[in-house]
C-alpha positions as a LaTeX table, in Angstrom:
\begin{tabular}{lrrr}
\hline
Residue & $x$ (\AA) & $y$ (\AA) & $z$ (\AA) \\
\hline
Met1 & 5.24 & 77.49 & 111.29 \\
Ser2 & 4.26 & 73.91 & 111.77 \\
Ile3 & 6.26 & 70.98 & 110.59 \\
Lys4 & 4.44 & 67.83 & 109.52 \\
Ala5 & 6.13 & 64.78 & 110.78 \\
Glu6 & 6.25 & 61.70 & 108.51 \\
Thr7 & 6.57 & 58.24 & 109.81 \\
Ile8 & 9.34 & 56.35 & 108.10 \\
Ser9 & 9.10 & 52.61 & 108.33 \\
Leu10 & 12.24 & 50.59 & 108.23 \\
Arg11 & 10.27 & 47.43 & 107.42 \\
Pro12 & 10.75 & 46.24 & 103.81 \\
Arg13 & 7.76 & 46.52 & 101.52 \\
Met14 & 6.25 & 43.14 & 100.54 \\
Leu15 & 5.78 & 42.48 & 96.80 \\
Arg16 & 2.76 & 40.73 & 95.39 \\
Glu17 & 3.17 & 37.04 & 94.69 \\
Glu18 & 2.05 & 37.16 & 91.06 \\
Thr19 & 4.56 & 39.88 & 90.32 \\
Leu20 & 7.42 & 37.64 & 91.37 \\
Leu21 & 6.23 & 34.79 & 89.07 \\
Glu22 & 5.86 & 36.81 & 85.81 \\
Asp23 & 8.69 & 36.88 & 83.21 \\
Pro24 & 9.48 & 40.06 & 81.37 \\
Pro25 & 7.51 & 40.22 & 78.08 \\
Arg26 & 9.35 & 38.86 & 75.02 \\
Lys27 & 8.44 & 38.75 & 71.31 \\
Tyr28 & 8.53 & 35.19 & 69.94 \\
Met29 & 9.28 & 34.75 & 66.16 \\
Glu30 & 8.26 & 31.78 & 64.04 \\
Pro31 & 10.95 & 30.00 & 62.01 \\
His32 & 9.63 & 31.35 & 58.72 \\
Glu33 & 9.70 & 34.88 & 60.18 \\
Val34 & 13.33 & 34.49 & 61.15 \\
Lys35 & 14.10 & 33.15 & 57.68 \\
Met36 & 12.31 & 36.03 & 55.97 \\
Lys37 & 13.96 & 38.66 & 58.22 \\
Leu38 & 17.35 & 37.22 & 57.34 \\
Tyr39 & 16.49 & 37.24 & 53.61 \\
Leu40 & 15.37 & 40.88 & 53.66 \\
Lys41 & 18.46 & 41.91 & 55.58 \\
Glu42 & 20.72 & 40.15 & 53.04 \\
Cys43 & 18.86 & 41.81 & 50.16 \\
Glu44 & 19.44 & 45.18 & 51.79 \\
Arg45 & 23.10 & 44.44 & 52.37 \\
Leu46 & 23.68 & 43.26 & 48.79 \\
Gln47 & 21.48 & 46.02 & 47.36 \\
Val48 & 19.09 & 43.76 & 45.46 \\
Ile49 & 15.32 & 43.80 & 45.23 \\
Pro50 & 13.66 & 40.97 & 47.22 \\
Val51 & 11.68 & 38.45 & 45.15 \\
Ser52 & 8.02 & 39.10 & 45.91 \\
Ala53 & 6.98 & 35.50 & 45.21 \\
Tyr54 & 9.25 & 34.31 & 48.02 \\
Val55 & 8.19 & 37.07 & 50.42 \\
Arg56 & 4.49 & 36.32 & 49.94 \\
Lys57 & 4.76 & 32.56 & 50.49 \\
Pro58 & 7.63 & 31.86 & 52.89 \\
Thr59 & 6.10 & 28.57 & 54.08 \\
Ser60 & 5.34 & 27.02 & 50.66 \\
Thr61 & 6.85 & 23.62 & 49.87 \\
Ala62 & 7.43 & 24.58 & 46.22 \\
Leu63 & 9.45 & 27.70 & 45.40 \\
Cys64 & 9.17 & 28.67 & 41.72 \\
Leu65 & 11.21 & 31.76 & 40.84 \\
Gln66 & 11.52 & 31.53 & 37.06 \\
His67 & 12.80 & 34.55 & 35.11 \\
Tyr68 & 13.05 & 37.04 & 38.00 \\
Asn69 & 16.49 & 38.23 & 36.89 \\
Met70 & 17.98 & 37.77 & 40.34 \\
Gly71 & 21.58 & 37.75 & 39.20 \\
Pro72 & 24.51 & 36.50 & 41.32 \\
Asn73 & 23.73 & 38.75 & 44.32 \\
Gly74 & 20.07 & 37.73 & 44.33 \\
Ala75 & 21.17 & 34.09 & 44.48 \\
Arg76 & 23.49 & 34.86 & 47.39 \\
Ala77 & 20.65 & 36.49 & 49.34 \\
Leu78 & 18.39 & 33.52 & 48.63 \\
Ser79 & 21.03 & 31.02 & 49.72 \\
Ala80 & 21.17 & 32.69 & 53.17 \\
Ala81 & 17.46 & 32.02 & 53.65 \\
Leu82 & 17.77 & 28.45 & 52.33 \\
Leu83 & 20.20 & 27.65 & 55.14 \\
Leu84 & 17.31 & 27.97 & 57.62 \\
Asp85 & 14.55 & 26.58 & 55.40 \\
Thr86 & 13.06 & 23.22 & 56.32 \\
Thr87 & 9.88 & 23.30 & 54.22 \\
Ile88 & 10.93 & 23.70 & 50.57 \\
Ser89 & 11.25 & 20.47 & 48.58 \\
Phe90 & 10.90 & 21.92 & 45.05 \\
Leu91 & 13.28 & 24.72 & 43.98 \\
Asp92 & 13.00 & 26.24 & 40.49 \\
Ile93 & 15.26 & 29.23 & 39.70 \\
Glu94 & 15.34 & 28.87 & 35.90 \\
Gly95 & 16.27 & 31.89 & 33.80 \\
Asn96 & 17.80 & 34.17 & 36.44 \\
Ser97 & 21.37 & 34.54 & 35.10 \\
Ile98 & 22.94 & 33.69 & 38.45 \\
Thr99 & 26.15 & 32.48 & 36.72 \\
Ser100 & 28.69 & 30.31 & 38.51 \\
Ile101 & 29.11 & 32.99 & 41.22 \\
Gly102 & 25.51 & 32.66 & 42.37 \\
Leu103 & 25.63 & 28.87 & 41.98 \\
Ser104 & 28.57 & 28.74 & 44.39 \\
Ser105 & 26.37 & 30.24 & 47.15 \\
Ile106 & 23.45 & 27.96 & 46.27 \\
Lys107 & 25.75 & 24.96 & 46.45 \\
Glu108 & 26.95 & 25.89 & 49.95 \\
Ala109 & 23.35 & 26.13 & 51.11 \\
Leu110 & 22.26 & 22.81 & 49.56 \\
Val111 & 25.25 & 20.60 & 50.37 \\
Asp112 & 23.81 & 19.58 & 53.73 \\
His113 & 20.19 & 20.36 & 52.91 \\
Asn114 & 17.98 & 17.34 & 53.50 \\
Phe115 & 14.66 & 18.63 & 52.20 \\
Ile116 & 15.00 & 19.77 & 48.57 \\
Thr117 & 14.54 & 16.89 & 46.11 \\
His118 & 13.89 & 18.78 & 42.85 \\
Leu119 & 16.33 & 21.41 & 41.54 \\
Asn120 & 15.83 & 23.31 & 38.27 \\
Ile121 & 18.78 & 25.56 & 37.50 \\
Ser122 & 18.38 & 25.81 & 33.70 \\
Asp123 & 19.21 & 28.85 & 31.59 \\
Asn124 & 21.53 & 30.53 & 34.12 \\
Lys125 & 24.77 & 30.96 & 32.14 \\
Leu126 & 26.70 & 28.60 & 34.37 \\
Gly127 & 29.42 & 27.62 & 31.89 \\
Ser128 & 32.23 & 25.18 & 32.57 \\
Arg129 & 32.77 & 26.41 & 36.12 \\
Gly130 & 29.11 & 25.75 & 36.82 \\
Ala131 & 29.47 & 22.14 & 35.63 \\
Val132 & 32.22 & 21.59 & 38.22 \\
Leu133 & 30.07 & 23.08 & 41.00 \\
Leu134 & 27.07 & 20.93 & 40.04 \\
Glu135 & 29.23 & 17.82 & 40.18 \\
Gln136 & 30.45 & 18.75 & 43.68 \\
Leu137 & 26.89 & 19.45 & 44.81 \\
Met138 & 25.47 & 16.16 & 43.52 \\
Leu139 & 28.30 & 14.10 & 44.99 \\
Ala140 & 27.79 & 15.68 & 48.42 \\
Asn141 & 23.99 & 15.84 & 48.44 \\
His142 & 22.16 & 12.51 & 48.55 \\
Arg143 & 18.65 & 13.94 & 48.65 \\
Ile144 & 18.19 & 15.57 & 45.24 \\
Asp145 & 16.71 & 13.09 & 42.76 \\
Thr146 & 15.82 & 15.49 & 39.89 \\
Leu147 & 18.27 & 17.92 & 38.28 \\
His148 & 17.47 & 20.17 & 35.30 \\
Ala149 & 20.49 & 22.02 & 33.88 \\
Ser150 & 19.48 & 22.85 & 30.29 \\
Arg151 & 20.76 & 25.77 & 28.21 \\
Asn152 & 23.74 & 26.67 & 30.38 \\
Gly153 & 26.46 & 26.74 & 27.73 \\
Phe154 & 28.21 & 23.54 & 28.82 \\
Lys155 & 30.99 & 22.53 & 26.41 \\
Asp156 & 31.86 & 19.10 & 25.08 \\
Ala157 & 34.61 & 18.65 & 27.67 \\
Asp158 & 32.19 & 19.46 & 30.52 \\
Ala159 & 30.30 & 16.21 & 29.90 \\
Glu160 & 32.85 & 14.29 & 31.98 \\
Tyr161 & 31.59 & 16.01 & 35.14 \\
Phe162 & 28.03 & 14.89 & 34.45 \\
Ala163 & 29.26 & 11.41 & 33.52 \\
His164 & 31.07 & 11.17 & 36.85 \\
Met165 & 27.90 & 12.36 & 38.54 \\
Ile166 & 25.88 & 9.58 & 36.85 \\
Lys167 & 28.43 & 6.96 & 37.89 \\
Glu168 & 28.80 & 7.92 & 41.54 \\
Asn169 & 25.43 & 9.36 & 42.57 \\
Arg170 & 22.92 & 6.66 & 43.53 \\
Thr171 & 19.94 & 8.89 & 44.28 \\
Leu172 & 19.65 & 10.82 & 41.00 \\
Lys173 & 16.65 & 9.58 & 38.98 \\
Glu174 & 16.13 & 12.35 & 36.42 \\
Leu175 & 18.78 & 14.38 & 34.58 \\
Val176 & 18.01 & 16.98 & 31.88 \\
Val177 & 20.98 & 18.60 & 30.10 \\
Ser178 & 19.36 & 19.59 & 26.79 \\
Gly179 & 20.27 & 22.62 & 24.72 \\
Asn180 & 24.01 & 22.62 & 25.45 \\
Glu181 & 27.08 & 22.04 & 23.28 \\
Phe182 & 27.77 & 18.36 & 23.87 \\
Glu183 & 29.34 & 16.58 & 20.88 \\
Glu184 & 31.11 & 13.27 & 20.18 \\
Ala185 & 33.24 & 13.23 & 23.34 \\
Ala186 & 30.12 & 13.83 & 25.41 \\
Gly187 & 28.35 & 10.91 & 23.73 \\
Cys188 & 31.23 & 8.60 & 24.61 \\
Ala189 & 31.32 & 9.83 & 28.22 \\
Phe190 & 27.58 & 9.45 & 28.71 \\
Gly191 & 27.62 & 5.99 & 27.15 \\
Ala192 & 30.33 & 4.74 & 29.50 \\
Ala193 & 28.52 & 6.20 & 32.52 \\
Leu194 & 25.13 & 4.70 & 31.57 \\
Ser195 & 26.56 & 1.23 & 31.18 \\
Ser196 & 27.30 & 1.11 & 34.94 \\
Asn197 & 24.29 & 3.04 & 36.27 \\
Glu198 & 21.21 & 1.33 & 37.67 \\
Thr199 & 19.29 & 4.17 & 39.33 \\
Leu200 & 18.81 & 6.85 & 36.65 \\
Glu201 & 15.31 & 6.56 & 35.16 \\
Arg202 & 15.04 & 9.55 & 32.81 \\
Leu203 & 17.75 & 11.19 & 30.70 \\
Asp204 & 17.25 & 14.10 & 28.29 \\
Val205 & 20.21 & 15.07 & 26.07 \\
Ser206 & 18.15 & 16.63 & 23.26 \\
Trp207 & 19.22 & 19.69 & 21.28 \\
Asn208 & 22.92 & 18.81 & 21.34 \\
His209 & 25.42 & 17.63 & 18.71 \\
Ile210 & 25.90 & 13.96 & 19.61 \\
Arg211 & 26.64 & 12.12 & 16.35 \\
Lys212 & 28.96 & 9.68 & 14.58 \\
Arg213 & 31.16 & 7.83 & 17.10 \\
Gly214 & 29.55 & 9.68 & 20.00 \\
Ala215 & 26.13 & 8.38 & 18.97 \\
Leu216 & 27.54 & 4.87 & 18.54 \\
Glu217 & 29.10 & 4.78 & 22.04 \\
Phe218 & 25.98 & 6.32 & 23.54 \\
Ala219 & 23.81 & 3.56 & 22.04 \\
Ile220 & 26.18 & 0.90 & 23.38 \\
Gly221 & 25.73 & 2.36 & 26.87 \\
Ile222 & 21.94 & 2.13 & 26.47 \\
Lys223 & 22.33 & $-1.50$ & 25.44 \\
Glu224 & 24.09 & $-2.33$ & 28.72 \\
Asn225 & 21.92 & $-0.12$ & 30.94 \\
Val226 & 19.32 & $-1.80$ & 33.14 \\
Gly227 & 17.57 & 1.12 & 34.83 \\
Leu228 & 16.67 & 3.81 & 32.27 \\
Lys229 & 12.95 & 4.14 & 31.43 \\
Lys230 & 12.71 & 7.36 & 29.40 \\
Leu231 & 15.32 & 8.56 & 26.92 \\
Asp232 & 15.21 & 11.71 & 24.77 \\
Val233 & 17.93 & 12.09 & 22.13 \\
Ser234 & 15.96 & 14.27 & 19.70 \\
Phe235 & 17.60 & 17.11 & 17.76 \\
Asn236 & 21.04 & 15.50 & 17.62 \\
Gly237 & 22.32 & 13.70 & 14.55 \\
Phe238 & 22.45 & 9.96 & 15.15 \\
Gly239 & 22.17 & 9.20 & 11.43 \\
Thr240 & 22.97 & 5.76 & 10.05 \\
Glu241 & 25.51 & 4.61 & 12.65 \\
Gly242 & 23.65 & 5.76 & 15.73 \\
Thr243 & 20.29 & 4.44 & 14.50 \\
Ala244 & 21.71 & 1.00 & 13.73 \\
Phe245 & 23.33 & 0.65 & 17.17 \\
Met246 & 20.22 & 2.02 & 18.87 \\
Gly247 & 18.31 & $-0.80$ & 17.18 \\
Gln248 & 20.75 & $-3.30$ & 18.71 \\
Ala249 & 20.19 & $-1.66$ & 22.09 \\
Leu250 & 16.41 & $-2.09$ & 21.73 \\
Ala251 & 16.88 & $-5.75$ & 20.91 \\
Thr252 & 18.43 & $-6.45$ & 24.34 \\
Asn253 & 17.18 & $-3.66$ & 26.61 \\
Arg254 & 14.10 & $-4.63$ & 28.63 \\
Thr255 & 13.69 & $-1.56$ & 30.87 \\
Leu256 & 13.35 & 1.29 & 28.37 \\
Leu257 & 9.70 & 2.34 & 27.99 \\
Glu258 & 9.89 & 5.59 & 26.02 \\
Leu259 & 12.33 & 6.59 & 23.27 \\
Asp260 & 12.38 & 9.91 & 21.39 \\
Met261 & 14.55 & 9.97 & 18.24 \\
Ser262 & 12.85 & 12.85 & 16.43 \\
Lys263 & 14.92 & 14.99 & 14.06 \\
Asn264 & 17.98 & 12.74 & 13.91 \\
Arg265 & 18.54 & 12.51 & 10.12 \\
Ile266 & 17.09 & 9.00 & 9.96 \\
Thr267 & 16.31 & 7.70 & 6.44 \\
Asn268 & 14.04 & 4.88 & 5.27 \\
Phe269 & 17.04 & 2.56 & 5.02 \\
Asp270 & 18.21 & 3.41 & 8.55 \\
Leu271 & 14.71 & 2.81 & 9.88 \\
Lys272 & 14.45 & $-0.54$ & 8.10 \\
Val273 & 17.63 & $-1.71$ & 9.86 \\
Met274 & 16.34 & $-0.45$ & 13.21 \\
Val275 & 12.91 & $-2.06$ & 13.03 \\
Lys276 & 14.44 & $-5.49$ & 12.41 \\
Gln277 & 15.90 & $-5.23$ & 15.91 \\
Leu278 & 12.73 & $-3.63$ & 17.24 \\
Ala279 & 10.90 & $-6.85$ & 16.35 \\
Gln280 & 12.64 & $-8.47$ & 19.35 \\
Asn281 & 11.51 & $-5.81$ & 21.85 \\
Asp282 & 8.19 & $-6.32$ & 23.62 \\
Thr283 & 8.57 & $-3.70$ & 26.39 \\
Leu284 & 8.85 & $-0.36$ & 24.55 \\
Gln285 & 5.61 & 1.63 & 24.90 \\
Val286 & 6.27 & 5.00 & 23.23 \\
Leu287 & 8.36 & 5.59 & 20.09 \\
Arg288 & 8.82 & 9.06 & 18.57 \\
Leu289 & 10.33 & 9.37 & 15.09 \\
Gly290 & 8.90 & 12.68 & 13.91 \\
Asp291 & 10.46 & 14.96 & 11.28 \\
Asn292 & 13.19 & 12.62 & 10.06 \\
Leu293 & 14.16 & 11.91 & 6.44 \\
Ile294 & 11.48 & 9.23 & 6.04 \\
Asn295 & 8.26 & 8.95 & 4.07 \\
Ala296 & 5.24 & 6.66 & 4.14 \\
Leu297 & 7.35 & 3.58 & 3.31 \\
Gly298 & 9.45 & 3.94 & 6.46 \\
Ala299 & 6.35 & 4.51 & 8.55 \\
Ile300 & 4.75 & 1.39 & 7.07 \\
Asp301 & 7.81 & $-0.67$ & 8.09 \\
Val302 & 7.36 & 0.42 & 11.71 \\
Leu303 & 3.63 & $-0.40$ & 11.73 \\
Gln304 & 4.17 & $-3.80$ & 10.14 \\
Thr305 & 6.83 & $-4.63$ & 12.73 \\
Val306 & 4.49 & $-3.78$ & 15.60 \\
Leu307 & 1.67 & $-5.65$ & 13.85 \\
Ala308 & 3.77 & $-8.79$ & 13.48 \\
Leu309 & 4.84 & $-8.81$ & 17.16 \\
Glu310 & 1.85 & $-10.13$ & 19.09 \\
Thr311 & 3.46 & $-9.47$ & 22.50 \\
Ser312 & 4.31 & $-5.84$ & 21.70 \\
Ser313 & 3.51 & $-3.30$ & 24.44 \\
Met314 & 3.48 & $-0.34$ & 22.04 \\
Glu315 & 0.93 & 2.32 & 23.01 \\
Lys316 & 2.00 & 5.36 & 21.00 \\
Ile317 & 3.93 & 5.92 & 17.76 \\
Asp318 & 4.64 & 9.52 & 16.75 \\
Phe319 & 5.73 & 10.23 & 13.15 \\
Gly320 & 5.33 & 14.00 & 13.58 \\
Thr321 & 4.46 & 15.73 & 10.31 \\
Thr322 & 5.53 & 12.85 & 8.06 \\
Cys323 & 3.10 & 12.56 & 5.12 \\
Val324 & 1.49 & 9.14 & 4.63 \\
Asp325 & $-0.28$ & 7.44 & 1.73 \\
Gln326 & $-3.22$ & 5.11 & 1.28 \\
Gly327 & $-1.06$ & 2.04 & 1.87 \\
Phe328 & $-0.14$ & 3.38 & 5.31 \\
Leu329 & $-3.83$ & 3.75 & 6.14 \\
Gln330 & $-4.47$ & 0.13 & 5.19 \\
Val331 & $-1.77$ & $-1.14$ & 7.56 \\
Leu332 & $-2.94$ & 1.26 & 10.27 \\
Glu333 & $-6.48$ & $-0.09$ & 10.01 \\
Glu334 & $-5.18$ & $-3.63$ & 10.51 \\
Leu335 & $-3.13$ & $-2.49$ & 13.51 \\
Lys336 & $-6.14$ & $-0.72$ & 15.04 \\
Thr337 & $-8.12$ & $-3.93$ & 14.71 \\
Leu338 & $-5.47$ & $-5.85$ & 16.64 \\
Lys339 & $-4.62$ & $-3.04$ & 19.13 \\
Pro340 & $-7.61$ & $-0.67$ & 19.46 \\
Asn341 & $-5.94$ & 1.55 & 22.10 \\
Ile342 & $-2.77$ & 2.32 & 20.18 \\
Glu343 & $-2.21$ & 5.97 & 19.19 \\
Val344 & $-0.48$ & 6.80 & 15.91 \\
Ile345 & 0.38 & 10.41 & 15.03 \\
His346 & 1.19 & 11.32 & 11.41 \\
Gly347 & 1.06 & 14.20 & 8.95 \\
Arg348 & $-0.99$ & 14.93 & 5.86 \\
Ile349 & $-2.64$ & 12.05 & 4.00 \\
Gln350 & $-1.82$ & 11.73 & 0.28 \\
Asn351 & $-4.25$ & 10.11 & $-2.13$ \\
Val352 & $-1.57$ & 7.93 & $-3.74$ \\
Tyr353 & 0.13 & 4.56 & $-3.30$ \\
Ile354 & 3.91 & 4.96 & $-3.04$ \\
Asp355 & 4.28 & 1.18 & $-2.93$ \\
Leu356 & 2.44 & 0.02 & $-6.06$ \\
Asp357 & 2.28 & $-3.55$ & $-4.75$ \\
Met358 & $-0.16$ & $-2.35$ & $-2.10$ \\
Lys359 & $-2.44$ & $-0.71$ & $-4.64$ \\
Pro360 & $-5.67$ & $-2.70$ & $-5.11$ \\
Pro361 & $-6.62$ & $-3.84$ & $-8.66$ \\
Glu362 & $-8.69$ & $-1.41$ & $-10.69$ \\
Glu363 & $-12.40$ & $-2.18$ & $-10.67$ \\
Asn364 & $-14.40$ & $-2.81$ & $-13.89$ \\
Pro365 & $-17.39$ & $-0.41$ & $-14.02$ \\
Asp366 & $-19.48$ & $-2.93$ & $-16.03$ \\
Gln367 & $-18.89$ & $-5.54$ & $-13.34$ \\
Ile368 & $-19.87$ & $-3.08$ & $-10.59$ \\
Leu369 & $-23.14$ & $-2.28$ & $-12.44$ \\
Ser370 & $-24.00$ & $-5.95$ & $-12.88$ \\
Glu371 & $-23.27$ & $-6.70$ & $-9.20$ \\
Phe372 & $-25.37$ & $-3.75$ & $-8.06$ \\
Ser373 & $-28.48$ & $-4.23$ & $-10.29$ \\
Gly374 & $-28.23$ & $-7.87$ & $-11.31$ \\
Arg375 & $-28.35$ & $-6.89$ & $-15.03$ \\
Thr376 & $-25.60$ & $-6.66$ & $-17.57$ \\
Pro377 & $-24.89$ & $-3.39$ & $-19.35$ \\
Asp378 & $-26.59$ & $-4.75$ & $-22.54$ \\
Asp379 & $-29.73$ & $-5.52$ & $-20.56$ \\
Ala380 & $-29.79$ & $-2.00$ & $-19.20$ \\
Leu381 & $-29.90$ & $-0.47$ & $-22.70$ \\
Ser382 & $-33.23$ & 0.70 & $-24.07$ \\
Asp383 & $-34.81$ & $-0.75$ & $-27.19$ \\
Val384 & $-33.78$ & 2.27 & $-29.22$ \\
Asp385 & $-30.22$ & 1.89 & $-28.04$ \\
Lys386 & $-30.29$ & $-1.77$ & $-28.95$ \\
Ala387 & $-31.58$ & $-0.91$ & $-32.43$ \\
Glu388 & $-28.95$ & 1.73 & $-32.98$ \\
Lys389 & $-26.19$ & $-0.40$ & $-31.52$ \\
Gly390 & $-23.80$ & $-1.73$ & $-34.17$ \\
Lys391 & $-24.77$ & 0.68 & $-37.00$ \\
Thr392 & $-22.14$ & 2.54 & $-38.94$ \\
Tyr393 & $-22.61$ & 6.03 & $-40.34$ \\
Val394 & $-20.55$ & 7.65 & $-43.10$ \\
Val395 & $-20.45$ & 11.43 & $-43.21$ \\
Glu396 & $-19.27$ & 13.09 & $-46.45$ \\
Asn397 & $-16.70$ & 15.69 & $-45.95$ \\
Thr398 & $-17.88$ & 18.53 & $-48.24$ \\
Thr399 & $-16.03$ & 21.11 & $-46.37$ \\
Asp400 & $-12.71$ & 19.83 & $-47.62$ \\
Glu401 & $-13.78$ & 20.05 & $-51.30$ \\
Asn402 & $-14.98$ & 23.62 & $-50.90$ \\
Asp403 & $-11.79$ & 24.49 & $-49.12$ \\
Asn404 & $-9.81$ & 23.01 & $-51.99$ \\
Asp405 & $-11.71$ & 25.08 & $-54.56$ \\
Asp406 & $-11.12$ & 28.23 & $-52.58$ \\
His407 & $-7.49$ & 27.36 & $-52.26$ \\
Glu408 & $-7.17$ & 26.87 & $-56.05$ \\
Lys409 & $-8.80$ & 30.22 & $-56.64$ \\
Gln410 & $-6.45$ & 31.91 & $-54.21$ \\
Thr411 & $-3.37$ & 30.27 & $-55.71$ \\
Arg412 & $-4.38$ & 30.82 & $-59.36$ \\
Lys413 & $-2.45$ & 33.57 & $-61.16$ \\
Pro414 & $-4.98$ & 35.92 & $-62.81$ \\
Gly415 & $-2.31$ & 37.63 & $-64.89$ \\
Ser416 & $-1.42$ & 34.67 & $-67.19$ \\
Asn417 & $-1.55$ & 35.21 & $-71.03$ \\
Lys418 & $-3.92$ & 32.34 & $-71.70$ \\
Glu419 & $-6.57$ & 33.66 & $-69.39$ \\
Lys420 & $-6.20$ & 37.17 & $-70.77$ \\
Asn421 & $-6.77$ & 35.93 & $-74.32$ \\
Glu422 & $-9.82$ & 33.94 & $-73.30$ \\
Leu423 & $-11.25$ & 36.97 & $-71.52$ \\
Ile424 & $-10.65$ & 39.24 & $-74.52$ \\
Glu425 & $-12.28$ & 36.79 & $-76.92$ \\
His426 & $-15.27$ & 36.43 & $-74.66$ \\
Asn427 & $-15.70$ & 40.22 & $-74.49$ \\
Glu428 & $-15.39$ & 40.63 & $-78.28$ \\
His429 & $-18.09$ & 38.04 & $-78.98$ \\
Glu430 & $-20.46$ & 39.73 & $-76.54$ \\
Leu431 & $-19.79$ & 43.11 & $-78.13$ \\
Asp432 & $-20.44$ & 41.76 & $-81.65$ \\
Ala433 & $-23.72$ & 40.30 & $-80.52$ \\
Glu434 & $-24.82$ & 43.61 & $-79.02$ \\
Val435 & $-23.80$ & 45.63 & $-82.09$ \\
Leu436 & $-25.50$ & 43.20 & $-84.42$ \\
Ala437 & $-28.66$ & 43.40 & $-82.43$ \\
Val438 & $-28.70$ & 47.20 & $-82.81$ \\
Thr439 & $-27.31$ & 47.96 & $-86.28$ \\
Gly440 & $-26.73$ & 44.67 & $-87.96$ \\
Glu441 & $-23.35$ & 45.96 & $-89.34$ \\
Pro442 & $-20.56$ & 44.99 & $-87.02$ \\
Gln443 & $-17.81$ & 45.61 & $-89.59$ \\
Thr444 & $-18.78$ & 49.25 & $-89.90$ \\
Gln445 & $-18.80$ & 49.66 & $-86.14$ \\
Met446 & $-15.40$ & 48.05 & $-85.82$ \\
Ala447 & $-14.01$ & 50.59 & $-88.27$ \\
Leu448 & $-15.55$ & 53.34 & $-86.29$ \\
Val449 & $-14.05$ & 51.99 & $-83.11$ \\
Asp450 & $-10.63$ & 51.80 & $-84.65$ \\
Glu451 & $-10.97$ & 55.34 & $-85.95$ \\
Arg452 & $-12.11$ & 56.46 & $-82.47$ \\
Asp453 & $-9.14$ & 54.88 & $-80.87$ \\
Gly454 & $-6.83$ & 56.61 & $-83.31$ \\
Ala455 & $-8.39$ & 60.06 & $-83.00$ \\
Gly456 & $-9.08$ & 59.82 & $-79.28$ \\
Thr457 & $-12.13$ & 62.14 & $-79.51$ \\
Val458 & $-14.55$ & 60.63 & $-82.05$ \\
Thr459 & $-17.63$ & 59.06 & $-80.53$ \\
Pro460 & $-19.50$ & 56.46 & $-82.62$ \\
Asp461 & $-23.16$ & 57.19 & $-83.40$ \\
Ile462 & $-24.98$ & 53.92 & $-82.91$ \\
\hline
\end{tabular}
């Protein structure tokens, strides 16, 4: 049995140089991959379905997630990813029913976020608690310049949070709070806030209930404002008071470029008061007055005011579906001659003149014929017509006489005694003549007749 001897070296084995310089392999993840991994993990933890639009485009600058029904937990999962996001500048989560619970998580993610500038959080059932959270968010975040919060069920008392936001925030340029339940108190709060704001450029409070004193105070705030460019107060109820004070605001305001007062219960009288003040405004470019309680006369007052102001900057006037008449078209034609680029929207055209003073005099057809052919109507008549001209014809009415005779016959009583006697005598004379012509003895025949009448069976032999 042989034993193989092995040589064991005590000298350490030398490693290759490149092996010493290499680092162990690692997997490097991009920032958007880390963000997406975190989002998916949060969705799994909260047991919600990830939003496919966000998963497909994690690096997009605009994130539009309208009507995905995320709910409060979906908003919480999204807020975790927003903490690491540095690319999104436009965030639209309208119609997801996140409620104030989901908004609380979104607020925590956006308080220190320096990239998102546009936030649309409309139709999410935020309620009064949501109004408080939005105020806190906008006072802490100085990057968001556009906020849409329509149709969230905000009450009249919640307007003070938005008013405070308008007063204190100096970066907000566009605020849309339409379709809520703001009333008179809200109008007063917004008016006071607008009087001291210089940065807000667009405000939309349409589809609310701002009227009476609220509309009055709101218009006073517009009068003192020096920054607003677009204002939408349609579907409220400004009526007589609000329209009159809005006219005073237009007389002094030089920054407002577009005003929408559609569907505000404005009458012809209210509009007449307003346009007197509008005659002093040469900066307004767009005016919308559609579907109010006005007719063609109110629309004519607006056109005549713009026509009389040579320095007017008006580019578009919208009367909605208001019907107009022929007088309106006359004024519009004059306005188009002076301002060819102006756009006027109106309803159906009626073939009448509501204002009779604008109706042109009726034209004489004989005068039109003479101007067209150079001949008078008498000259245009033929010789036969000239010969027949001036003659008088008398037509006898024979029909009436015949009708009278027939009427007498119908009304005559045939049973009178006088007529009976005359008829009997006439018949007797005829009978005598016939008898005499045959026999020549009428007396004998009369006796025979009498005898026949008495017997009832004797027949005379003639």
